[in-house]
C-alpha positions as CSV (number, residue, x, y, z in Angstrom):
1,M,15.1,-41.4,-31.6
2,A,12.6,-41.1,-28.7
3,G,14.7,-43.6,-26.8
4,D,17.4,-41.0,-26.4
5,D,15.2,-38.5,-24.7
6,G,15.6,-38.0,-20.9
7,L,17.4,-36.0,-18.3
8,K,20.6,-38.1,-18.3
9,F,22.4,-35.5,-16.1
10,G,19.9,-35.7,-13.2
11,A,17.5,-33.3,-11.6
12,I,17.2,-29.7,-12.6
13,G,18.6,-27.4,-9.9
14,G,17.2,-24.1,-8.6
15,R,19.2,-22.1,-11.0
16,A,17.2,-23.0,-14.1
17,A,15.2,-20.8,-16.5
18,H,12.8,-21.4,-19.3
19,V,13.3,-19.7,-22.6
20,C,10.2,-19.9,-24.8
21,V,11.1,-19.1,-28.4
22,D,8.8,-17.0,-30.7
23,A,5.4,-18.3,-29.6
24,Q,3.8,-15.5,-31.5
25,R,0.7,-14.7,-33.5
26,L,2.6,-14.4,-36.8
27,F,3.5,-18.1,-36.5
28,S,0.2,-19.3,-35.2
29,E,-2.2,-17.5,-37.6
30,G,-2.7,-17.8,-41.3
31,T,0.4,-16.1,-42.5
32,D,3.2,-17.2,-44.9
33,W,5.1,-18.4,-41.8
34,H,2.2,-20.4,-40.2
35,T,3.6,-23.2,-38.1
36,P,0.8,-25.8,-37.6
37,W,2.6,-27.6,-34.8
38,L,2.6,-24.5,-32.6
39,E,-1.1,-25.1,-31.7
40,K,-0.3,-28.8,-30.8
41,I,2.5,-27.9,-28.4
42,L,0.8,-24.9,-26.8
43,P,-0.7,-26.9,-23.9
44,N,2.8,-28.0,-22.9
45,L,4.1,-24.5,-23.2
46,E,1.4,-23.3,-20.9
47,R,2.2,-26.0,-18.3
48,L,5.8,-25.1,-18.2
49,C,5.2,-21.4,-18.0
50,A,2.5,-21.9,-15.3
51,A,4.9,-23.9,-13.2
52,H,7.7,-21.3,-13.2
53,P,6.4,-17.9,-14.6
54,E,9.0,-15.9,-12.7
55,R,11.8,-18.0,-14.4
56,T,10.4,-17.7,-17.9
57,A,11.6,-15.5,-20.7
58,F,9.8,-15.2,-24.0
59,T,11.6,-14.2,-27.2
60,R,9.8,-12.4,-30.0
61,F,11.0,-12.3,-33.6
62,V,10.4,-8.7,-34.8
63,P,10.6,-8.2,-38.6
64,P,11.4,-4.7,-40.0
65,H,8.7,-2.4,-41.2
66,R,10.0,-2.6,-44.8
67,A,12.3,-5.0,-46.7
68,E,14.8,-2.2,-47.4
69,E,15.4,-1.8,-43.7
70,G,17.0,-5.3,-43.6
71,Q,20.8,-5.4,-43.2
72,G,22.9,-7.5,-45.7
73,T,21.2,-10.7,-46.7
74,W,18.3,-9.9,-44.5
75,R,17.2,-7.4,-47.1
76,R,17.0,-10.1,-49.7
77,Y,15.2,-12.3,-47.2
78,Y,12.5,-9.8,-46.6
79,E,12.2,-9.0,-50.3
80,R,11.3,-12.7,-50.6
81,W,9.0,-12.5,-47.6
82,E,7.7,-9.0,-48.1
83,G,4.3,-10.0,-46.7
84,M,5.9,-10.8,-43.4
85,T,7.2,-7.3,-42.8
86,L,5.5,-5.2,-40.0
87,G,4.2,-2.8,-42.6
88,A,2.3,-5.7,-44.3
89,L,1.4,-7.7,-41.2
90,G,0.7,-5.0,-38.6
91,P,2.7,-4.6,-35.4
92,E,0.1,-6.6,-33.4
93,M,1.2,-9.8,-35.1
94,V,4.5,-9.9,-33.2
95,D,2.4,-10.3,-29.9
96,L,2.8,-13.5,-27.9
97,L,-0.1,-15.9,-28.1
98,P,-2.8,-14.8,-25.6
99,E,-2.5,-18.1,-23.7
100,L,1.1,-17.2,-22.9
101,A,1.0,-13.4,-22.7
102,R,-1.0,-13.9,-19.4
103,F,2.2,-15.0,-17.7
104,T,3.8,-11.6,-18.3
105,P,4.7,-10.3,-15.8
106,P,6.5,-11.9,-14.0
107,A,7.7,-13.6,-17.2
108,R,9.8,-11.3,-19.3
109,V,9.8,-10.5,-23.0
110,I,13.0,-10.2,-25.1
111,D,12.7,-8.8,-28.7
112,K,15.2,-9.8,-31.4
113,R,15.7,-9.0,-35.1
114,A,17.5,-12.2,-36.1
115,Y,17.2,-15.9,-35.4
116,S,19.4,-15.8,-32.3
117,P,18.4,-14.1,-29.1
118,W,22.0,-13.8,-28.2
119,M,22.6,-11.0,-30.8
120,E,21.2,-8.5,-28.3
121,P,22.5,-8.2,-24.7
122,D,19.2,-8.5,-22.9
123,L,18.9,-12.2,-22.5
124,Q,22.4,-12.8,-21.2
125,A,22.1,-9.9,-18.8
126,I,18.8,-11.3,-17.3
127,L,20.3,-14.8,-17.0
128,K,23.5,-13.5,-15.4
129,A,21.6,-11.3,-12.9
130,D,19.5,-14.3,-11.9
131,D,22.6,-16.6,-11.6
132,I,21.1,-19.0,-14.1
133,D,23.2,-22.1,-15.1
134,T,20.5,-24.2,-16.9
135,L,18.2,-23.3,-19.8
136,I,15.1,-25.2,-20.7
137,V,14.2,-24.3,-24.3
138,T,10.7,-24.5,-25.9
139,G,9.0,-22.9,-28.9
140,G,9.6,-22.7,-32.6
141,E,11.0,-23.5,-35.0
142,T,13.2,-26.5,-33.9
143,D,15.5,-26.1,-36.9
144,V,15.7,-22.3,-37.0
145,C,15.2,-20.0,-34.0
146,V,15.2,-22.8,-31.5
147,L,18.5,-24.1,-33.0
148,A,20.0,-20.6,-32.8
149,T,18.9,-20.3,-29.2
150,V,20.2,-23.7,-28.2
151,M,23.6,-23.3,-29.9
152,G,24.2,-19.9,-28.3
153,A,23.4,-21.4,-24.9
154,V,25.8,-24.3,-25.5
155,D,28.6,-21.8,-26.5
156,R,28.0,-19.9,-23.2
157,G,28.3,-23.1,-21.1
158,Y,24.7,-23.5,-20.0
159,R,23.2,-26.9,-19.3
160,V,20.7,-27.0,-22.1
161,I,17.5,-29.0,-22.0
162,V,15.2,-29.1,-25.1
163,A,11.6,-30.0,-24.3
164,C,11.0,-32.5,-27.1
165,D,7.2,-32.1,-26.9
166,G,7.5,-28.4,-26.4
167,V,9.3,-27.4,-29.7
168,C,7.9,-27.5,-33.2
169,S,8.8,-27.2,-36.9
170,S,6.8,-26.6,-40.0
171,A,7.6,-30.1,-41.2
172,D,8.2,-33.5,-39.5
173,P,11.4,-34.3,-41.3
174,T,13.2,-31.2,-40.1
175,Y,12.0,-31.7,-36.5
176,D,13.3,-35.3,-36.6
177,A,16.6,-34.2,-38.1
178,M,17.2,-31.8,-35.3
179,M,16.4,-34.4,-32.6
180,F,18.8,-36.7,-34.3
181,L,21.5,-34.0,-34.4
182,Y,21.0,-33.1,-30.7
183,H,21.3,-36.8,-29.7
184,S,24.1,-37.8,-32.1
185,R,26.4,-34.8,-32.1
186,F,25.7,-32.9,-28.9
187,G,24.8,-35.6,-26.4
188,T,27.1,-34.3,-23.7
189,Q,25.8,-30.7,-24.0
190,I,22.1,-31.0,-25.0
191,E,19.5,-33.1,-23.3
192,T,16.0,-33.7,-24.7
193,A,13.1,-34.6,-22.4
194,P,9.3,-34.4,-22.4
195,V,7.7,-31.6,-20.5
196,A,6.3,-34.0,-17.9
197,E,9.8,-35.2,-17.0
198,I,11.1,-31.7,-16.9
199,L,8.4,-30.5,-14.5
200,D,9.0,-33.5,-12.2
201,A,12.7,-32.8,-12.1
202,W,12.4,-29.0,-11.6
203,P,11.7,-28.1,-7.9
204,G,9.7,-25.2,-6.6
205,G,7.2,-25.0,-9.4
206,R,3.4,-24.4,-9.1
207,R,2.7,-28.1,-9.6
208,S,-1.1,-27.7,-9.2
209,Q,-1.2,-25.8,-12.4
210,H,0.3,-28.4,-14.7
211,G,-2.0,-31.3,-13.8
212,S,0.5,-33.8,-12.4
């Protein structure tokens, strides 16, 4: 579906922000949730963050300390993934990847306890204060936390741009399925484009830092 990628609604205006989803140690290191593709897309995440650090927000997925702290089906979830609780992992594992943590500040960090960053008020408050109307979404996973971020943004009326070479999944089929879904069912609300095209269309960035 690569032929459907591209910024079909034109240049990115000055009211855009970049949301980088869950680019954390617990997904990049040898845990039960290891996402191999994260290492592959990391250079593109760095390029986008470097161009607009002051317009970047990182989300961090923060598990409970123990499975019994989970609410509703989240308790069952963490009983299944008990090794991914903070008590088992250690709190340092929720840290951003070092290559991205260097952008904070000015980039901001928003913690969340569920897939969607919209469950807590912080993200929407930051975007509203900055008069943002466009969100560029990167990170992982394409079919879980990225999907929740994207759909929440669509519901709130943002122009949504998914960086097709800046998101990752644990498996190729689910990544491909999400790209197909975005193109076939949400074509008027979600655009997908490579990072290079996004950077070219987003004015005011630190262009010397992304090598174009």
